N, C-alpha and C positions, 0 to 999 in steps of 0.2 A: 504494500500500500504506500509506503514511503516513496518508492520509485515513481509511482503514478502521480503523487503529489508534486514531486520534483519535476517530472516531465510536464505536468500541467503549468507549473510556474514558469518553466523555460519557454513553453509555447506562448504564454502570456507576454513574456518579455521580448520574444523574437517576432511578434506579429504586430507591426505598427499600424496596419490597416484595419484593425478590429473596431467594430462599433462599440459605443459605450455600453449597450445592453449585453453584448458578448463578453466584454471585460467584466462587467458586474456578475454575469452568470459564472464565469470561470473563477472569479474571486470567491463567490459563494460556494462553488463546488470544492475549492481548496479548503475553505473554512470548515465545511461539513465533513470532509475527509479527515481533517485533523481532529475534529470533535469525536468522530467515530473511533479513531485510534486511541484516544484518551479515555473512552467510555469504560473499558474493562477495569482500569485502575480506579476510576471514580466510583464504579459500582462496588468494587471490592472494599474500598474505604467506607462507603456507606453501610455495607453489610457488617463490617467489623465494628463500626460505631454503634449500630443497632444491637449487636450482640453484647457489647460492653454495657450499654444502657439497660438492656433486659436483665443482665446479671446484677447490675447495681439495684434495680428495682426489686429483684428477688431477695437480695440481701437485706433490704430495708422494709420488706413486707408490703410493698406497694402493689 
């Protein structure tokens, strides 16, 4: 996936005749791909935090 993001960024930089809409679309695609790559880490952190919170609630009888 990182290679595709890099390729898309290079295409964006090397195509001076792109319309503004095409540039916006490609920038959005790069942003979405980067978000997708970071999603597993974010979900794992969220799960770990929820487990810690649940354990704390059990210890305090909540």
